[in-house]
Backbone and ligand atoms as CSV (ligand in chain L), in Angstrom:
chain,resi,resn,atom,element,x,y,z
A,1,UNK,N,N,11.531,30.640,28.877
A,1,UNK,CA,C,11.870,29.552,29.833
A,1,UNK,C,C,10.729,28.495,29.869
A,2,UNK,N,N,9.510,29.032,29.866
A,2,UNK,CA,C,8.351,28.106,29.875
A,2,UNK,C,C,8.394,27.174,28.689
A,3,UNK,N,N,8.752,27.720,27.528
A,3,UNK,CA,C,8.797,26.885,26.316
A,3,UNK,C,C,9.856,25.814,26.406
A,4,UNK,N,N,10.988,26.157,26.903
A,4,UNK,CA,C,12.120,25.240,26.932
A,4,UNK,C,C,11.818,23.999,27.858
A,5,UNK,N,N,11.008,24.213,28.816
A,5,UNK,CA,C,10.731,23.094,29.805
A,5,UNK,C,C,9.354,22.435,29.542
A,6,UNK,N,N,8.674,22.890,28.552
A,6,UNK,CA,C,7.363,22.305,28.234
A,6,UNK,C,C,7.514,20.818,27.898
A,7,UNK,N,N,6.933,19.912,28.675
A,7,UNK,CA,C,7.098,18.487,28.444
A,7,UNK,C,C,6.248,17.955,27.303
A,8,UNK,N,N,5.345,18.747,26.766
A,8,UNK,CA,C,4.438,18.226,25.718
A,8,UNK,C,C,5.169,18.290,24.390
A,9,UNK,N,N,5.380,17.118,23.729
A,9,UNK,CA,C,6.036,17.160,22.459
A,9,UNK,C,C,5.152,17.744,21.374
A,10,UNK,N,N,5.763,18.356,20.378
A,10,UNK,CA,C,5.020,18.845,19.254
A,10,UNK,C,C,4.356,17.680,18.543
A,11,UNK,N,N,3.153,17.804,18.162
A,11,UNK,CA,C,2.462,16.757,17.436
A,11,UNK,C,C,2.670,17.025,15.960
A,12,UNK,N,N,3.333,16.119,15.304
A,12,UNK,CA,C,3.561,16.287,13.866
A,12,UNK,C,C,2.401,15.680,13.089
A,13,UNK,N,N,1.820,16.495,12.200
A,13,UNK,CA,C,0.683,15.987,11.441
A,13,UNK,C,C,1.088,14.940,10.449
A,14,UNK,N,N,2.226,15.154,9.823
A,14,UNK,CA,C,2.682,14.194,8.808
A,14,UNK,C,C,4.112,13.875,9.023
A,15,UNK,N,N,4.459,12.648,8.931
A,15,UNK,CA,C,5.858,12.243,9.058
A,15,UNK,C,C,6.092,11.022,8.157
A,16,UNK,N,N,7.332,10.850,7.804
A,16,UNK,CA,C,7.689,9.776,6.876
A,16,UNK,C,C,7.402,8.430,7.556
A,17,UNK,N,N,6.831,7.516,6.810
A,17,UNK,CA,C,6.686,6.168,7.341
A,17,UNK,C,C,7.253,5.155,6.345
A,18,UNK,N,N,7.770,4.102,6.887
A,18,UNK,CA,C,8.219,2.970,6.054
A,18,UNK,C,C,7.310,1.828,6.351
A,19,UNK,N,N,7.091,0.944,5.399
A,19,UNK,CA,C,6.291,-0.204,5.702
A,19,UNK,C,C,6.916,-1.038,6.810
A,20,UNK,N,N,6.104,-1.627,7.635
A,20,UNK,CA,C,6.604,-2.556,8.642
A,20,UNK,C,C,6.919,-3.864,7.965
A,21,UNK,N,N,8.143,-4.247,7.965
A,21,UNK,CA,C,8.503,-5.482,7.254
A,21,UNK,C,C,8.112,-6.686,8.125
A,22,UNK,N,N,7.458,-7.626,7.514
A,22,UNK,CA,C,7.050,-8.813,8.253
A,22,UNK,C,C,8.295,-9.719,8.448
A,23,UNK,N,N,8.284,-10.537,9.511
A,23,UNK,CA,C,9.418,-11.447,9.741
A,23,UNK,C,C,9.102,-12.864,9.298
A,24,UNK,N,N,7.971,-13.058,8.617
A,24,UNK,CA,C,7.619,-14.389,8.145
A,24,UNK,C,C,8.340,-14.692,6.842
A,25,UNK,N,N,9.321,-15.591,6.857
A,25,UNK,CA,C,10.158,-15.803,5.687
A,25,UNK,C,C,9.408,-16.595,4.589
A,26,UNK,N,N,8.297,-17.171,4.940
A,26,UNK,CA,C,7.554,-17.959,3.949
A,26,UNK,C,C,6.484,-17.127,3.218
A,27,UNK,N,N,6.244,-15.909,3.688
A,27,UNK,CA,C,5.160,-15.093,3.140
A,27,UNK,C,C,5.280,-14.863,1.639
A,28,UNK,N,N,6.514,-14.577,1.201
A,28,UNK,CA,C,6.777,-14.296,-0.215
A,28,UNK,C,C,6.324,-15.493,-1.081
A,29,UNK,N,N,6.609,-16.674,-0.588
A,29,UNK,CA,C,6.173,-17.923,-1.275
A,29,UNK,C,C,4.659,-18.023,-1.275
A,30,UNK,N,N,4.072,-17.689,-0.136
A,30,UNK,CA,C,2.594,-17.850,-0.006
A,30,UNK,C,C,1.885,-16.978,-1.041
A,31,UNK,N,N,2.495,-15.839,-1.405
A,31,UNK,CA,C,1.892,-14.980,-2.403
A,31,UNK,C,C,2.311,-15.349,-3.855
A,32,UNK,N,N,2.980,-16.459,-3.976
A,32,UNK,CA,C,3.292,-16.964,-5.310
A,32,UNK,C,C,4.495,-16.348,-5.945
A,33,UNK,N,N,5.398,-15.794,-5.133
A,33,UNK,CA,C,6.618,-15.136,-5.627
A,33,UNK,C,C,6.275,-14.050,-6.640
A,34,UNK,N,N,7.277,-13.709,-7.481
A,34,UNK,CA,C,7.085,-12.588,-8.402
A,34,UNK,C,C,5.898,-12.824,-9.351
A,35,UNK,N,N,5.809,-14.002,-9.856
A,35,UNK,CA,C,4.744,-14.357,-10.804
A,35,UNK,C,C,3.361,-14.155,-10.151
A,36,UNK,N,N,3.234,-14.575,-8.910
A,36,UNK,CA,C,1.996,-14.398,-8.172
A,36,UNK,C,C,1.668,-12.909,-7.964
A,37,UNK,N,N,2.683,-12.153,-7.625
A,37,UNK,CA,C,2.467,-10.710,-7.364
A,37,UNK,C,C,2.058,-9.954,-8.646
A,38,UNK,N,N,2.648,-10.353,-9.781
A,38,UNK,CA,C,2.267,-9.753,-11.057
A,38,UNK,C,C,0.771,-9.987,-11.328
A,39,UNK,N,N,0.337,-11.257,-11.110
A,39,UNK,CA,C,-1.068,-11.614,-11.345
A,39,UNK,C,C,-1.968,-10.880,-10.379
A,40,UNK,N,N,-1.539,-10.743,-9.128
A,40,UNK,CA,C,-2.326,-10.014,-8.118
A,40,UNK,C,C,-2.532,-8.558,-8.540
A,41,UNK,N,N,-1.470,-7.923,-8.969
A,41,UNK,CA,C,-1.550,-6.476,-9.321
A,41,UNK,C,C,-2.352,-6.262,-10.617
A,42,UNK,N,N,-2.332,-7.219,-11.518
A,42,UNK,CA,C,-3.176,-7.106,-12.729
A,42,UNK,C,C,-4.656,-7.114,-12.336
A,43,UNK,N,N,-5.021,-8.067,-11.511
A,43,UNK,CA,C,-6.412,-8.184,-11.049
A,43,UNK,C,C,-6.817,-6.958,-10.207
A,44,UNK,N,N,-5.918,-6.518,-9.350
A,44,UNK,CA,C,-6.164,-5.375,-8.467
A,44,UNK,C,C,-6.423,-4.134,-9.282
A,45,UNK,N,N,-5.578,-3.870,-10.273
A,45,UNK,CA,C,-5.727,-2.639,-11.092
A,45,UNK,C,C,-7.049,-2.652,-11.847
A,46,UNK,N,N,-7.461,-3.863,-12.356
A,46,UNK,CA,C,-8.750,-3.959,-13.038
A,46,UNK,C,C,-9.872,-3.573,-12.082
A,47,UNK,N,N,-9.783,-4.001,-10.832
A,47,UNK,CA,C,-10.818,-3.681,-9.856
A,47,UNK,C,C,-10.800,-2.180,-9.489
A,48,UNK,N,N,-9.598,-1.595,-9.429
A,48,UNK,CA,C,-9.500,-0.169,-9.048
A,48,UNK,C,C,-10.114,0.718,-10.133
A,49,UNK,N,N,-10.019,0.294,-11.363
A,49,UNK,CA,C,-10.623,1.078,-12.464
A,49,UNK,C,C,-12.123,0.819,-12.553
A,50,UNK,N,N,-12.597,-0.307,-12.053
A,50,UNK,CA,C,-14.016,-0.638,-12.123
A,50,UNK,C,C,-14.802,0.026,-10.950
A,51,UNK,N,N,-14.135,0.211,-9.799
A,51,UNK,CA,C,-14.803,0.739,-8.618
A,51,UNK,C,C,-14.950,2.292,-8.713
A,52,UNK,N,N,-16.208,2.799,-8.677
A,52,UNK,CA,C,-16.388,4.236,-8.806
A,52,UNK,C,C,-15.689,5.087,-7.761
A,53,UNK,N,N,-15.354,4.511,-6.593
A,53,UNK,CA,C,-14.655,5.300,-5.569
A,53,UNK,C,C,-13.177,5.458,-5.901
A,54,UNK,N,N,-12.580,4.516,-6.629
A,54,UNK,CA,C,-11.153,4.622,-6.937
A,54,UNK,C,C,-10.877,4.937,-8.395
A,55,UNK,N,N,-11.862,4.723,-9.269
A,55,UNK,CA,C,-11.671,4.964,-10.716
A,55,UNK,C,C,-11.061,6.328,-11.022
A,56,UNK,N,N,-11.633,7.424,-10.407
A,56,UNK,CA,C,-11.153,8.781,-10.789
A,56,UNK,C,C,-9.642,8.955,-10.609
A,57,UNK,N,N,-9.062,8.236,-9.662
A,57,UNK,CA,C,-7.645,8.376,-9.360
A,57,UNK,C,C,-6.810,7.608,-10.399
A,58,UNK,N,N,-7.345,6.496,-10.904
A,58,UNK,CA,C,-6.513,5.614,-11.696
A,58,UNK,C,C,-6.792,5.636,-13.216
A,59,UNK,N,N,-7.965,6.154,-13.622
A,59,UNK,CA,C,-8.317,5.982,-15.018
A,59,UNK,C,C,-7.341,6.624,-15.997
A,60,UNK,N,N,-6.769,7.773,-15.607
A,60,UNK,CA,C,-5.786,8.392,-16.502
A,60,UNK,C,C,-4.347,8.222,-16.044
A,61,UNK,N,N,-4.098,7.235,-15.190
A,61,UNK,CA,C,-2.759,7.023,-14.672
A,61,UNK,C,C,-2.032,5.996,-15.588
A,62,UNK,N,N,-0.710,5.962,-15.397
A,62,UNK,CA,C,0.129,4.984,-16.098
A,62,UNK,C,C,0.029,3.639,-15.344
A,63,UNK,N,N,-0.978,2.868,-15.702
A,63,UNK,CA,C,-1.320,1.655,-14.931
A,63,UNK,C,C,-0.171,0.625,-14.944
A,64,UNK,N,N,0.474,0.465,-16.024
A,64,UNK,CA,C,1.566,-0.516,-16.134
A,64,UNK,C,C,2.715,-0.148,-15.160
A,65,UNK,N,N,3.021,1.092,-15.139
A,65,UNK,CA,C,4.086,1.592,-14.268
A,65,UNK,C,C,3.727,1.383,-12.788
A,66,UNK,N,N,2.448,1.769,-12.438
A,66,UNK,CA,C,2.038,1.617,-11.030
A,66,UNK,C,C,2.046,0.142,-10.639
A,67,UNK,N,N,1.529,-0.718,-11.504
A,67,UNK,CA,C,1.514,-2.166,-11.197
A,67,UNK,C,C,2.922,-2.686,-10.957
A,68,UNK,N,N,3.869,-2.258,-11.769
A,68,UNK,CA,C,5.257,-2.757,-11.651
A,68,UNK,C,C,5.846,-2.278,-10.323
A,69,UNK,N,N,5.532,-1.037,-9.932
A,69,UNK,CA,C,6.039,-0.527,-8.665
A,69,UNK,C,C,5.360,-1.184,-7.462
A,70,UNK,N,N,4.087,-1.497,-7.608
A,70,UNK,CA,C,3.386,-2.193,-6.526
A,70,UNK,C,C,3.982,-3.598,-6.336
A,71,UNK,N,N,4.290,-4.263,-7.435
A,71,UNK,CA,C,4.937,-5.587,-7.315
A,71,UNK,C,C,6.263,-5.474,-6.546
A,72,UNK,N,N,7.064,-4.484,-6.906
A,72,UNK,CA,C,8.307,-4.260,-6.215
A,72,UNK,C,C,8.105,-3.988,-4.684
A,73,UNK,N,N,7.153,-3.084,-4.428
A,73,UNK,CA,C,6.929,-2.629,-3.062
A,73,UNK,C,C,6.474,-3.770,-2.187
A,74,UNK,N,N,5.480,-4.525,-2.720
A,74,UNK,CA,C,4.922,-5.648,-1.905
A,74,UNK,C,C,5.961,-6.739,-1.757
A,75,UNK,N,N,6.739,-6.968,-2.805
A,75,UNK,CA,C,7.822,-7.962,-2.706
A,75,UNK,C,C,8.804,-7.598,-1.602
A,76,UNK,N,N,9.147,-6.315,-1.503
A,76,UNK,CA,C,10.019,-5.897,-0.393
A,76,UNK,C,C,9.383,-6.124,0.972
A,77,UNK,N,N,8.092,-5.764,1.046
A,77,UNK,CA,C,7.376,-5.938,2.361
A,77,UNK,C,C,7.346,-7.394,2.723
A,78,UNK,N,N,7.223,-8.279,1.734
A,78,UNK,CA,C,7.130,-9.731,1.993
A,78,UNK,C,C,8.568,-10.335,2.125
A,79,UNK,N,N,9.586,-9.524,2.163
A,79,UNK,CA,C,10.958,-9.959,2.274
A,79,UNK,C,C,11.430,-10.783,1.089
A,80,UNK,N,N,10.897,-10.480,-0.091
A,80,UNK,CA,C,11.353,-11.153,-1.296
A,80,UNK,C,C,12.620,-10.475,-1.809
A,81,UNK,N,N,13.208,-11.065,-2.885
A,81,UNK,CA,C,14.488,-10.575,-3.395
A,81,UNK,C,C,14.289,-9.398,-4.342
A,82,UNK,N,N,13.797,-8.285,-3.855
A,82,UNK,CA,C,13.449,-7.144,-4.708
A,82,UNK,C,C,13.969,-5.835,-4.141
A,83,UNK,N,N,13.975,-4.837,-4.970
A,83,UNK,CA,C,14.287,-3.485,-4.576
A,83,UNK,C,C,13.142,-2.604,-5.062
A,84,UNK,N,N,12.697,-1.679,-4.260
A,84,UNK,CA,C,11.651,-0.735,-4.665
A,84,UNK,C,C,12.298,0.488,-5.324
A,85,UNK,N,N,11.886,0.777,-6.553
A,85,UNK,CA,C,12.511,1.860,-7.294
A,85,UNK,C,C,11.599,3.072,-7.458
A,86,UNK,N,N,10.441,3.060,-6.761
A,86,UNK,CA,C,9.487,4.156,-6.886
A,86,UNK,C,C,9.765,5.292,-5.903
A,87,UNK,N,N,8.833,6.213,-5.874
A,87,UNK,CA,C,8.935,7.368,-4.975
A,87,UNK,C,C,8.403,6.974,-3.584
A,88,UNK,N,N,8.575,7.875,-2.615
A,88,UNK,CA,C,8.020,7.671,-1.298
A,88,UNK,C,C,6.511,7.785,-1.437
A,89,UNK,N,N,5.770,7.203,-0.455
A,89,UNK,CA,C,4.327,7.270,-0.478
A,89,UNK,C,C,3.814,8.743,-0.389
A,90,UNK,N,N,4.516,9.541,0.390
A,90,UNK,CA,C,4.102,10.934,0.512
A,90,UNK,C,C,4.267,11.646,-0.833
A,91,UNK,N,N,5.371,11.437,-1.496
A,91,UNK,CA,C,5.640,12.076,-2.791
A,91,UNK,C,C,4.635,11.600,-3.824
A,92,UNK,N,N,4.419,10.288,-3.901
A,92,UNK,CA,C,3.624,9.703,-4.983
A,92,UNK,C,C,2.177,10.157,-4.877
A,93,UNK,N,N,1.666,10.401,-3.673
A,93,UNK,CA,C,0.237,10.723,-3.486
A,93,UNK,C,C,-0.039,12.160,-3.156
A,94,UNK,N,N,0.994,12.987,-3.221
A,94,UNK,CA,C,0.829,14.376,-2.848
A,94,UNK,C,C,-0.132,15.120,-3.779
A,95,UNK,N,N,-1.027,15.866,-3.173
A,95,UNK,CA,C,-1.977,16.707,-3.991
A,95,UNK,C,C,-3.085,15.928,-4.678
A,96,UNK,N,N,-3.161,14.608,-4.335
A,96,UNK,CA,C,-4.104,13.740,-5.049
A,96,UNK,C,C,-5.462,13.776,-4.372
A,97,UNK,N,N,-5.540,14.373,-3.190
A,97,UNK,CA,C,-6.778,14.422,-2.378
A,97,UNK,C,C,-7.405,13.048,-2.171
A,98,UNK,N,N,-6.598,12.095,-1.755
A,98,UNK,CA,C,-7.096,10.803,-1.379
A,98,UNK,C,C,-7.775,10.945,-0.018
A,99,UNK,N,N,-9.014,10.594,0.085
A,99,UNK,CA,C,-9.714,10.647,1.368
A,99,UNK,C,C,-9.861,9.260,1.948
A,100,UNK,N,N,-10.409,9.181,3.194
A,100,UNK,CA,C,-10.534,7.899,3.864
A,100,UNK,C,C,-11.415,6.925,3.055
A,101,UNK,N,N,-12.494,7.432,2.452
A,101,UNK,CA,C,-13.370,6.585,1.655
A,101,UNK,C,C,-12.646,5.933,0.538
A,102,UNK,N,N,-11.858,6.713,-0.201
A,102,UNK,CA,C,-11.098,6.145,-1.348
A,102,UNK,C,C,-10.048,5.154,-0.837
A,103,UNK,N,N,-9.443,5.489,0.291
A,103,UNK,CA,C,-8.415,4.591,0.867
A,103,UNK,C,C,-9.009,3.215,1.206
A,104,UNK,N,N,-10.139,3.249,1.897
A,104,UNK,CA,C,-10.719,1.959,2.323
A,104,UNK,C,C,-11.313,1.225,1.148
A,105,UNK,N,N,-11.803,1.945,0.152
A,105,UNK,CA,C,-12.284,1.288,-1.090
A,105,UNK,C,C,-11.146,0.520,-1.739
A,106,UNK,N,N,-9.962,1.175,-1.768
A,106,UNK,CA,C,-8.782,0.513,-2.369
A,106,UNK,C,C,-8.387,-0.742,-1.580
A,107,UNK,N,N,-8.352,-0.628,-0.225
A,107,UNK,CA,C,-8.009,-1.773,0.580
A,107,UNK,C,C,-8.995,-2.937,0.379
A,108,UNK,N,N,-10.285,-2.567,0.245
A,108,UNK,CA,C,-11.312,-3.571,0.040
A,108,UNK,C,C,-11.113,-4.291,-1.294
A,109,UNK,N,N,-10.778,-3.551,-2.340
A,109,UNK,CA,C,-10.546,-4.173,-3.639
A,109,UNK,C,C,-9.320,-5.089,-3.562
A,110,UNK,N,N,-8.280,-4.671,-2.784
A,110,UNK,CA,C,-7.123,-5.508,-2.608
A,110,UNK,C,C,-7.495,-6.821,-1.941
A,111,UNK,N,N,-8.330,-6.736,-0.929
A,111,UNK,CA,C,-8.766,-7.960,-0.262
A,111,UNK,C,C,-9.582,-8.876,-1.204
A,112,UNK,N,N,-10.384,-8.277,-2.049
A,112,UNK,CA,C,-11.120,-9.103,-3.044
A,112,UNK,C,C,-10.166,-9.837,-3.948
A,113,UNK,N,N,-9.106,-9.114,-4.398
A,113,UNK,CA,C,-8.095,-9.747,-5.226
A,113,UNK,C,C,-7.448,-10.920,-4.503
A,114,UNK,N,N,-7.050,-10.698,-3.240
A,114,UNK,CA,C,-6.347,-11.730,-2.502
A,114,UNK,C,C,-7.258,-12.934,-2.270
A,115,UNK,N,N,-8.516,-12.690,-1.999
A,115,UNK,CA,C,-9.503,-13.797,-1.853
A,115,UNK,C,C,-9.627,-14.554,-3.154
A,116,UNK,N,N,-9.736,-13.832,-4.253
A,116,UNK,CA,C,-9.917,-14.435,-5.577
A,116,UNK,C,C,-8.692,-15.334,-5.895
A,117,UNK,N,N,-7.526,-14.939,-5.386
A,117,UNK,CA,C,-6.289,-15.728,-5.623
A,117,UNK,C,C,-6.071,-16.787,-4.581
A,118,UNK,N,N,-7.049,-16.920,-3.670
A,118,UNK,CA,C,-6.943,-17.927,-2.588
A,118,UNK,C,C,-5.719,-17.761,-1.677
A,119,UNK,N,N,-5.349,-16.516,-1.401
A,119,UNK,CA,C,-4.279,-16.262,-0.423
A,119,UNK,C,C,-4.876,-16.480,0.975
A,120,UNK,N,N,-4.262,-17.330,1.790
A,120,UNK,CA,C,-4.851,-17.611,3.118
A,120,UNK,C,C,-5.070,-16.336,3.901
A,121,UNK,N,N,-6.125,-16.343,4.708
A,121,UNK,CA,C,-6.548,-15.145,5.448
A,121,UNK,C,C,-5.467,-14.608,6.357
A,122,UNK,N,N,-4.743,-15.476,7.040
A,122,UNK,CA,C,-3.677,-14.995,7.943
A,122,UNK,C,C,-2.586,-14.290,7.223
A,123,UNK,N,N,-2.250,-14.801,6.011
A,123,UNK,CA,C,-1.190,-14.153,5.211
A,123,UNK,C,C,-1.696,-12.807,4.697
A,124,UNK,N,N,-2.957,-12.768,4.293
A,124,UNK,CA,C,-3.540,-11.441,3.848
A,124,UNK,C,C,-3.414,-10.432,4.928
A,125,UNK,N,N,-3.754,-10.847,6.147
A,125,UNK,CA,C,-3.732,-9.886,7.274
A,125,UNK,C,C,-2.332,-9.384,7.547
A,126,UNK,N,N,-1.336,-10.279,7.436
A,126,UNK,CA,C,0.038,-9.870,7.660
A,126,UNK,C,C,0.404,-8.776,6.681
A,127,UNK,N,N,0.087,-9.002,5.410
A,127,UNK,CA,C,0.473,-8.013,4.390
A,127,UNK,C,C,-0.281,-6.718,4.608
A,128,UNK,N,N,-1.585,-6.793,4.814
A,128,UNK,CA,C,-2.378,-5.559,4.988
A,128,UNK,C,C,-1.930,-4.790,6.210
A,129,UNK,N,N,-1.570,-5.500,7.297
A,129,UNK,CA,C,-1.110,-4.820,8.495
A,129,UNK,C,C,0.223,-4.100,8.220
A,130,UNK,N,N,0.987,-4.606,7.259
A,130,UNK,CA,C,2.276,-3.945,6.932
A,130,UNK,C,C,2.075,-2.749,6.012
A,131,UNK,N,N,0.990,-2.732,5.267
A,131,UNK,CA,C,0.735,-1.655,4.293
A,131,UNK,C,C,-0.075,-0.477,4.870
A,132,UNK,N,N,-1.085,-0.816,5.712
A,132,UNK,CA,C,-2.034,0.253,6.153
A,132,UNK,C,C,-1.333,1.379,6.951
A,133,UNK,N,N,-0.266,1.141,7.698
A,133,UNK,CA,C,0.359,2.292,8.403
A,133,UNK,C,C,0.770,3.434,7.431
A,134,UNK,N,N,0.918,3.110,6.186
A,134,UNK,CA,C,1.296,4.133,5.205
A,134,UNK,C,C,0.158,5.089,4.948
A,135,UNK,N,N,-1.033,4.783,5.502
A,135,UNK,CA,C,-2.171,5.649,5.162
A,135,UNK,C,C,-1.948,7.097,5.601
A,136,UNK,N,N,-1.128,7.309,6.625
A,136,UNK,CA,C,-0.942,8.696,7.086
A,136,UNK,C,C,-0.090,9.490,6.120
A,137,UNK,N,N,0.629,8.831,5.217
A,137,UNK,CA,C,1.358,9.519,4.171
A,137,UNK,C,C,0.527,9.710,2.917
A,138,UNK,N,N,-0.627,9.025,2.835
A,138,UNK,CA,C,-1.349,8.971,1.565
A,138,UNK,C,C,-2.650,9.804,1.617
A,139,UNK,N,N,-3.306,9.738,2.778
A,139,UNK,CA,C,-4.604,10.439,2.932
A,139,UNK,C,C,-4.374,11.951,3.144
A,140,UNK,N,N,-5.138,12.762,2.436
A,140,UNK,CA,C,-5.163,14.203,2.655
A,140,UNK,C,C,-6.333,14.505,3.593
A,141,UNK,N,N,-6.014,15.055,4.727
A,141,UNK,CA,C,-7.109,15.396,5.658
A,141,UNK,C,C,-7.490,16.826,5.517
L,1,HEM,C1,C,-1.586,1.448,1.505
L,1,HEM,C2,C,-2.104,2.032,0.433
L,1,HEM,C3,C,-1.320,2.397,-0.848
L,1,HEM,C4,C,-0.128,1.916,-1.277
L,1,HEM,C5,C,0.782,0.899,-0.595
L,1,HEM,C6,C,0.124,2.599,-2.501
L,1,HEM,C7,C,1.287,2.375,-3.303
L,1,HEM,C8,C,1.609,3.111,-4.428
L,1,HEM,C9,C,2.824,2.990,-5.169
L,1,HEM,C10,C,3.980,2.024,-4.844
L,1,HEM,C11,C,2.806,3.876,-6.196
L,1,HEM,C12,C,3.884,4.140,-7.245
L,1,HEM,C13,C,4.814,5.178,-6.695
L,1,HEM,C14,C,5.384,6.082,-7.710
L,1,HEM,O1,O,4.586,6.606,-8.547
L,1,HEM,O2,O,6.608,6.305,-7.750
L,1,HEM,C15,C,1.507,4.560,-6.133
L,1,HEM,C16,C,1.068,5.494,-7.005
L,1,HEM,C17,C,-0.228,5.911,-7.085
L,1,HEM,N1,N,-1.237,5.699,-6.150
L,1,HEM,FE1,FE,-1.056,4.595,-4.462
L,1,HEM,N2,N,-0.870,3.443,-2.808
L,1,HEM,C18,C,-1.816,3.323,-1.820
L,1,HEM,C19,C,-3.031,3.998,-1.720
L,1,HEM,C20,C,-3.556,4.731,-2.750
L,1,HEM,C21,C,-4.937,5.239,-2.803
L,1,HEM,C22,C,-5.928,5.032,-1.656
L,1,HEM,C23,C,-5.104,5.836,-3.999
L,1,HEM,C24,C,-6.310,6.515,-4.563
L,1,HEM,C25,C,-7.532,6.053,-4.333
L,1,HEM,C26,C,-3.845,5.757,-4.720
L,1,HEM,C27,C,-3.603,6.255,-5.978
L,1,HEM,C28,C,-2.378,6.224,-6.606
L,1,HEM,C29,C,-2.141,6.839,-7.932
L,1,HEM,C30,C,-3.189,7.549,-8.845
L,1,HEM,C31,C,-0.793,6.671,-8.222
L,1,HEM,C32,C,-0.033,7.117,-9.469
L,1,HEM,C33,C,0.722,8.403,-9.174
L,1,HEM,C34,C,1.380,8.980,-10.376
L,1,HEM,O3,O,1.518,8.283,-11.412
L,1,HEM,O4,O,1.823,10.169,-10.320
L,1,HEM,N3,N,-2.927,5.062,-3.933
L,1,HEM,N4,N,0.809,4.069,-5.030
């Protein structure tokens, strides 16, 4: 009886998350549409392989496939005319032992890419705010 009336909800350590879709209809244009996203992911992947914190995860990966899926995913988040055909974030990163340090190294490299492409700071923040909630599906604690 005590269990049935316990008001404390169970705390779930991991649960499915979807990206928070932004409501800014111009964001997709700000990132240069599909062409811009392809260029962004090319630069981003080069940085991920150069950074010692992220290199171990990506050096033996199928970079072309990941870049194509990132273009789709970010396009969806920016409300562009795309469909994401990849796996869930939990599935894709399972067993990879991504820690907080690697996660923030990746976000930092992404910001460097966006700065290099002259994406306005407010637009960068919108996108990053939509992506970072996925960290709970990606980081292994
Ligand atoms: C918000 C942060 C992140 C996002 C949005 C993201 C997004 C993605 C996407 C869309 C894929 C392709 C999914 C698929 O394979 O079907 C992927 C795969 C992958 N991600 Fe992430 N990722 C993030 C963080 C990270 C971090 C921090 C690392 C490691 C440092 C990482 C390493 C990888 C690797 C190695 C793959 C390839 C997996 C495979 O081929 O089996 N990701 N990620």
